[in-house]
C-alpha positions in Angstrom: 0.0 0.0 0.0 1.1 3.5 -0.7 2.3 5.5 2.3 3.4 2.4 4.3 6.7 2.4 6.0 9.1 -0.3 5.0 12.4 0.0 7.0 14.5 -2.1 4.5 13.5 -0.1 1.4 16.1 2.5 0.2 13.7 5.4 0.4 13.3 4.7 4.1 17.0 4.8 4.6 17.2 8.2 3.0 18.2 7.1 -0.6 15.9 8.6 -3.2 15.8 8.6 -6.9 19.4 7.5 -7.6 21.1 9.9 -5.2 23.6 7.2 -4.3 24.5 6.8 -8.0 24.9 10.5 -8.4 27.0 10.8 -5.3 29.2 8.0 -6.5 29.6 9.5 -9.9 30.5 12.9 -8.4 33.1 11.2 -6.2 34.6 9.3 -9.1 34.7 12.5 -11.2 36.4 14.4 -8.4 39.0 11.6 -7.9 39.7 11.6 -11.7 40.1 15.4 -11.8 42.4 15.3 -8.8 44.5 12.4 -10.3 44.7 14.2 -13.7 45.6 17.5 -12.2 48.1 15.7 -9.9 49.7 14.1 -13.0 49.8 17.5 -14.7 51.4 19.1 -11.6 54.0 16.3 -11.3 55.0 16.7 -14.9 55.8 20.4 -14.2 58.0 22.4 -16.5 61.1 22.2 -14.2 64.4 23.2 -15.8 67.5 21.4 -14.3 69.9 24.2 -15.2 67.9 27.4 -15.5 69.5 30.8 -16.1 67.9 34.2 -15.5 68.4 37.7 -14.2 67.2 36.5 -10.8 66.3 33.3 -8.9 63.0 34.0 -7.2 62.1 31.8 -4.2 58.4 31.7 -3.4 57.7 31.4 0.3 56.5 28.2 1.9 57.6 24.6 1.9 59.8 23.1 4.5 63.1 24.7 3.6 63.5 22.7 0.4 62.8 25.7 -1.8 65.5 28.0 -0.3 68.0 25.1 -0.3 67.3 24.4 -4.0 67.6 28.1 -4.9 70.9 28.4 -3.1 72.2 25.4 -5.1 71.2 27.2 -8.3 72.9 30.4 -7.1 76.1 28.5 -6.4 75.9 27.1 -9.9 75.8 30.6 -11.3 72.2 30.6 -12.5 71.6 34.3 -11.7 73.3 37.3 -10.1 70.4 38.0 -7.8 68.4 35.9 -5.3 64.9 37.1 -4.5 63.4 35.6 -1.3 59.7 36.4 -1.1 58.8 36.9 2.6 62.4 36.5 3.5 62.1 38.8 6.5 59.3 36.7 8.1 60.3 35.9 11.7 59.2 32.3 11.2 61.9 31.7 8.5 65.3 32.0 10.2 67.3 30.6 7.3 65.9 33.3 5.0 66.4 36.0 7.7 70.1 35.1 7.9 70.5 35.4 4.1 68.5 38.7 4.0 70.8 40.2 6.7 74.3 39.3 5.5 76.6 39.8 2.5 76.7 37.1 -0.1 78.7 36.8 -3.3 75.4 37.6 -5.0 72.7 40.2 -4.4 69.9 39.1 -2.0 66.5 40.9 -2.1 63.7 40.1 0.4 60.5 41.9 -0.5 57.4 41.6 1.6 54.5 40.7 -0.8 51.2 42.5 -0.3 48.9 40.6 0.0 50.9 37.8 1.7 49.9 35.2 -0.9 51.3 33.6 -4.0 49.4 36.3 -6.0 51.0 39.0 -3.8 54.4 37.5 -4.5 53.7 37.7 -8.3 52.7 41.4 -7.9 55.9 42.1 -5.9 57.9 40.4 -8.6 56.2 42.5 -11.2 57.4 45.6 -9.5 61.0 44.2 -9.3 61.0 43.1 -12.9 59.8 46.6 -14.0 62.2 48.5 -11.7 65.3 46.4 -12.7 64.4 45.8 -16.3 64.8 42.1 -15.9 63.9 40.0 -19.0 64.1 36.5 -17.4 63.6 35.0 -14.0 63.7 31.5 -12.5 60.8 30.7 -10.2 61.8 28.2 -7.5 59.1 26.5 -5.4 57.9 23.1 -4.4 57.1 20.6 -7.2 53.3 20.6 -6.4 53.3 24.5 -6.6 55.4 25.1 -9.7 52.8 25.2 -12.3 50.7 27.9 -10.6 53.7 30.0 -9.6 55.0 29.9 -13.2 51.6 30.8 -14.5 51.2 33.8 -12.1 54.8 35.0 -12.6 54.4 35.0 -16.4 50.9 36.6 -16.2 52.0 39.4 -13.9 55.4 40.2 -15.3 57.0 40.9 -18.7 59.9 38.5 -18.0 60.4 35.1 -19.5 59.8 32.6 -16.6 61.7 29.4 -16.2 60.8 27.1 -13.4 62.9 24.9 -11.1 61.1 22.6 -8.7 62.4 21.7 -5.3 61.3 18.1 -4.5 58.8 18.2 -1.6 59.2 14.6 -0.3 55.7 14.7 1.3 53.8 11.6 2.3 51.3 10.7 -0.4 48.1 11.8 1.5 49.7 15.2 2.3 50.9 15.5 -1.3 47.4 14.7 -2.6 45.9 17.4 -0.3 48.4 20.0 -1.5 47.6 19.1 -5.1 43.9 19.5 -4.4 44.6 22.9 -2.9 46.6 23.9 -5.9 43.8 22.8 -8.2 41.4 25.3 -6.5 44.1 28.0 -6.3 44.8 27.6 -10.0 41.2 28.5 -10.8 41.7 31.7 -8.7 45.0 32.4 -10.5 43.2 32.3 -13.9 40.7 34.9 -13.0 42.9 37.3 -11.0 44.2 40.4 -12.6 47.7 41.7 -12.1 
């Protein structure tokens, strides 16, 4: 009879009109998008021996970014090292470099806003003020594509990328890639 309650029927359990199938399809689609974007990120455009007017370290990571940039500087990849947010009190290794003489120039601009987009805007000002024509963006592997996109979008310089390996556990790496996927959408619509 219509209107009777049957505890073992799907409608009684809260499943109606294929909602389980739709939810499963959405979950599979999200997983496929994440995997595809992750593969795209992992195949980033990293250059093993980049050369430019400046090496630009984008803030964040666990120190691997600055270490990687210093290796490039020692190899003679650029005359200037730019450490975004290098004066941040939570980054003692960068603070040390920002406050001492090196065989190369070290600049430590504070981006405004304090985001990857803010870093690209601060870089735009440096590129314009110094007439740089090429820069090497250094960041973690999962972050490289978005950084290169924003640096190229916001500056007139040719942008090469060099990824610092992040060595994160797979679940943490997947979470970072998911965050980058969302952030890349924001990067596409932001204006410089």
